[in-house]
C-alpha positions in Angstrom: 2.0 -22.4 1.9 -1.1 -21.3 3.5 -1.8 -17.7 2.8 -4.0 -15.3 5.0 -7.7 -14.8 3.4 -7.5 -10.5 3.1 -11.1 -10.8 4.0 -10.1 -11.9 7.5 -7.3 -9.5 7.9 -9.0 -6.4 7.0 -11.5 -6.4 10.0 -8.2 -6.3 11.9 -6.3 -3.8 9.6 -9.3 -1.3 9.8 -9.5 -1.3 14.3 -5.4 -1.3 14.7 -5.8 2.1 12.0 -8.8 3.6 13.5 -6.5 3.2 17.0 -3.3 4.5 15.6 -5.2 7.7 13.8 -7.1 8.3 17.2 -3.4 8.3 18.9 -2.4 10.3 16.7 -5.2 12.7 16.9 -6.2 12.3 13.0 -9.4 13.0 12.5 -9.7 13.5 8.5 -7.3 11.5 6.7 -6.6 11.4 3.2 -6.5 8.0 2.0 -4.0 7.2 -0.8 -3.5 3.7 -2.6 -0.5 2.7 -4.4 -1.9 0.9 -8.1 -2.9 -1.5 -8.6 -3.3 -3.7 -5.4 -2.7 -1.0 -2.8 -6.2 1.0 -4.4 -8.0 -2.8 -3.7 -6.9 -2.7 -0.5 -7.5 0.9 0.0 -11.0 0.7 -1.3 -11.8 -2.7 1.3 -10.3 -0.7 4.3 -12.4 2.3 3.4 -15.1 0.3 3.3 -14.2 -1.9 6.3 -14.0 1.0 8.0 -17.4 2.7 7.0 -15.8 5.6 5.5 -16.7 7.5 2.4 -14.1 9.5 1.5 -12.2 10.3 -1.7 -9.6 8.3 -2.8 -6.1 9.2 -4.3 -4.5 7.0 -6.7 -0.9 7.1 -7.0 1.3 5.6 -9.9 4.8 5.2 -8.6 6.0 3.7 -12.0 8.3 7.2 -12.8 9.4 7.1 -9.8 11.0 3.6 -9.0 14.9 3.6 -8.7 14.8 0.5 -10.7 13.4 2.4 -13.6 16.5 1.9 -16.0 17.0 -1.6 -15.2 13.4 -2.7 -16.1 12.1 -0.1 -18.3 8.4 1.3 -18.2 5.6 -0.8 -17.3 2.9 -0.8 -20.5 0.2 0.4 -18.2 1.6 3.4 -16.5 -1.3 5.4 -15.7 -1.2 9.0 -14.8 -1.4 9.5 -10.3 -5.1 11.2 -9.5 -4.8 12.9 -5.8 -8.1 14.7 -6.1 -7.1 16.7 -2.6 -4.2 18.8 -1.6 -1.2 17.0 -0.2 0.3 20.3 1.5 -0.2 19.9 5.1 -2.5 16.9 4.8 -2.4 14.0 7.1 -2.1 10.8 4.7 -2.9 7.0 4.8 -0.8 5.5 2.2 -1.8 2.1 1.4 0.0 -0.7 -0.7 -1.1 -4.3 -1.0 2.8 -6.3 -0.4 5.7 -4.6 1.1 8.7 -6.1 0.2 11.9 -4.3 -0.5 10.6 -1.0 0.4 11.2 0.7 -2.8 7.9 1.1 -3.8 6.8 3.2 -1.0 10.6 4.9 -1.2 8.9 5.9 -4.6 5.5 6.7 -3.8 7.0 9.2 -0.8 9.4 10.9 -3.7 6.1 11.6 -5.8 4.1 12.5 -2.8 6.7 15.2 -2.0 6.7 16.5 -5.4 3.0 17.4 -5.0 3.6 19.2 -1.7 4.8 18.3 2.2 2.0 15.9 4.4 1.4 16.4 8.1 2.5 12.9 8.2 2.0 9.6 6.0 0.9 6.7 7.9 2.1 3.4 5.9 -0.5 0.6 5.7 0.4 -2.8 4.1 -2.0 -6.1 3.9 1.2 -7.9 3.8 4.9 -7.7 4.8 7.4 -10.1 3.4 9.8 -8.8 5.9 12.3 -8.9 3.1 13.2 -5.3 3.1 16.1 -3.6 1.3 15.6 0.1 2.3 14.3 0.7 6.3 10.6 1.2 5.9 8.1 -0.8 7.9 4.1 -0.3 7.9 2.2 1.8 10.8 -0.5 -0.9 10.2 -0.2 -4.7 8.8 -2.5 -7.5 8.1 0.2 -10.3 8.5 3.8 -10.7 8.2 5.1 -13.9 6.3 8.5 -14.9 5.6 9.3 -16.1 2.2 12.2 -17.9 0.4 14.3 -15.7 -1.5 12.7 -16.5 -4.6 8.9 -16.5 -3.3 6.5 -14.2 -4.2 3.1 -13.6 -3.4 0.5 -11.8 -5.6 -3.1 -10.3 -4.7 -5.6 -10.6 -6.9 -8.9 -8.6 -7.2 -10.7 -6.5 -6.8 -13.4 -8.7 -5.5 -13.0 -11.0 -3.8 -9.3 -10.2 -2.7 -7.3 -12.9 -2.8 -3.4 -13.9 -2.3 -1.6 -16.0 -4.8 1.2 -18.1 -4.3 4.2 -18.0 -6.7 6.5 -20.4 -7.1 10.0 -19.9 -8.1 9.1 -20.9 -11.8 6.0 -18.7 -11.6 7.7 -15.1 -12.2 
């Protein structure tokens, strides 16, 4: 399977996000990346957009609905949100949208900090295998994978995608 090159997706994503924000009259969005891949994508996207703004980092491990099944990942870090959430227009960035459960967890955590004015979802990849009704506002590419296949983002620089065959995970 030929995976897209993230460096080729970022300019298209930046243009689509700029258009989305302009259409919604959002001039000062707050960017938040979901640890780890979402942070890498958010950093690259901000650079592509020519924005020099603080980046919030969200670690949703404690908010996952599969926490009791899978246990706590050993690399859990606290979230770092250097700005208010209440009333802000947020751009939430993640690498791969699969089931939608990571995004649900991120929204739950964000609402614990306050009620944002809006949340725009940006994903590098949409694997079109959602279990929840969550869709990105801006997406780099949509892929169809077999149920047992996965894609992993490697980074932070350069960003590359790796196809994980069924035996690899």
